[in-house]
C-alpha positions in Angstrom: -8.7 -1.2 0.5 -9.3 -1.5 4.2 -12.0 1.1 4.1 -14.0 -1.2 1.8 -13.5 -4.1 4.2 -14.8 -1.9 7.0 -17.9 -1.1 5.0 -18.5 -4.7 4.3 -18.1 -5.5 8.0 -20.7 -2.8 8.9 -23.1 -4.2 6.3 -22.7 -7.7 7.7 -23.2 -6.4 11.3 -26.4 -4.7 10.1 -27.7 -8.0 8.7 -26.9 -9.8 11.9 -28.7 -7.2 14.0 -31.7 -7.2 11.6 -32.0 -11.0 11.9 -31.7 -10.8 15.7 -28.4 -12.7 15.9 -26.5 -9.7 17.4 -27.1 -6.5 19.4 -26.7 -3.1 17.9 -23.8 -1.8 20.0 -21.8 1.2 18.9 -18.2 1.3 19.9 -16.4 4.6 20.1 -14.3 5.3 17.1 -11.0 7.0 18.0 -9.0 8.3 15.1 -9.8 5.3 12.9 -8.1 6.8 9.9 -4.8 6.8 11.8 -5.3 3.2 12.8 -5.9 2.2 9.2 -2.6 3.9 8.2 -0.8 2.1 11.0 -2.2 -1.2 9.9 -1.1 -0.5 6.3 2.4 0.2 7.7 2.4 -3.1 9.5 1.3 -4.9 6.4 4.0 -3.2 4.5 6.6 -4.3 7.1 5.4 -7.9 7.0 5.2 -8.2 3.2 8.4 -6.4 2.3 10.1 -7.0 -0.2 6.8 -7.9 -2.0 6.3 -4.3 -3.1 5.6 -2.7 -6.5 4.9 0.8 -7.7 2.6 2.3 -10.3 3.8 4.2 -13.3 2.0 5.9 -16.2 2.4 4.3 -19.6 0.7 6.2 -22.3 -2.9 6.6 -21.1 -3.0 3.8 -18.6 -1.5 2.9 -15.2 1.0 0.0 -15.0 2.4 -1.7 -12.0 6.1 -2.4 -12.0 8.2 -4.6 -9.7 11.8 -4.3 -8.8 12.9 -5.9 -12.1 10.8 -3.6 -14.2 8.3 -6.4 -15.0 4.8 -5.3 -15.6 2.0 -6.7 -13.4 -1.7 -6.2 -13.1 -4.0 -5.8 -10.1 -6.4 -8.7 -10.1 -9.9 -7.6 -11.2 -11.4 -9.1 -8.0 -9.1 -7.0 -5.8 -10.5 -4.1 -3.8 -7.7 -2.0 -5.3 -8.5 -2.7 -8.9 -10.2 0.6 -9.6 -8.1 2.6 -7.2 -4.9 1.8 -9.1 -6.3 3.4 -12.3 -5.7 6.8 -10.8 -2.9 8.8 -12.4 -0.8 9.4 -9.2 2.2 7.3 -8.2 1.4 4.7 -5.6 3.1 1.9 -3.8 1.6 -1.5 -3.4 2.4 -4.4 -1.0 1.2 -7.8 -2.1 1.2 -11.3 -0.8 1.7 -13.3 -3.9 2.0 -13.2 -7.7 -0.3 -15.2 -10.0 0.6 -16.1 -13.6 -2.5 -16.8 -15.8 -3.2 -15.1 -19.1 -1.7 -12.0 -17.4 0.7 -11.5 -14.5 -1.4 -10.6 -11.4 -0.5 -9.3 -8.0 -2.8 -10.8 -5.3 -3.9 -9.5 -1.9 -2.7 -6.0 -2.6 -2.6 -3.1 -0.1 -1.8 0.5 -1.0 1.0 1.7 1.3 2.2 5.2 2.0 5.7 6.2 1.1 6.6 6.9 4.7 5.6 3.3 5.6 8.0 2.0 3.0 10.8 4.3 4.2 10.4 3.3 7.8 9.8 -0.5 7.3 11.3 -1.3 3.9 14.8 -2.1 2.7 18.1 -0.4 2.7 18.2 3.4 2.3 20.7 5.6 0.6 20.7 9.3 0.1 20.8 10.3 -3.6 24.1 11.8 -4.8 22.6 15.2 -5.3 20.9 14.9 -1.9 17.4 15.5 -3.3 15.9 12.2 -2.1 16.3 8.7 -0.9 16.8 5.4 -2.9 15.6 2.2 -1.3 17.2 -1.1 -2.3 18.6 0.6 -5.5 15.2 0.9 -7.2 12.5 2.8 -5.3 13.2 6.6 -5.5 11.6 9.1 -3.1 12.0 12.8 -3.7 12.4 14.8 -0.5 14.4 17.5 1.1 17.8 16.7 2.6 16.5 17.4 6.1 13.6 15.0 5.6 15.9 12.3 4.2 18.3 12.7 7.2 15.3 12.5 9.6 14.0 9.3 8.0 17.5 7.7 8.1 17.9 8.7 11.8 14.5 7.2 12.6 15.6 3.9 11.0 18.7 3.6 13.2 
């Protein structure tokens, strides 16, 4: 995702410096990983409700939207290979593209906490073992964590 973009930026900078078009100046990096997560949270806030989640289907990873429709990450996306991993992930996207398959375009992986803080309406589950967002995204957590998230949203 954004890490790959940073790598491309650094490569481009190296080419500019090598060609004499720019100076090689190092700027201090202060907790850049945290900055990336904040950026992803802001992207999530801006794109919501354009969010999907991954799920395992037999031996492959599928992406499901709110209606349960299956989507695919575009092969040119920086997240194409990342989404093949077996763990559950949440994806914010800018648009959908219908060709021979249904593709999500301009995808960004987002953390569950970003969705919980910047997403839709939250409700505690009846058994108080988690949170449901907009009646479709389910997050397992302790009752204390669920109450803290709901309090932060107010």
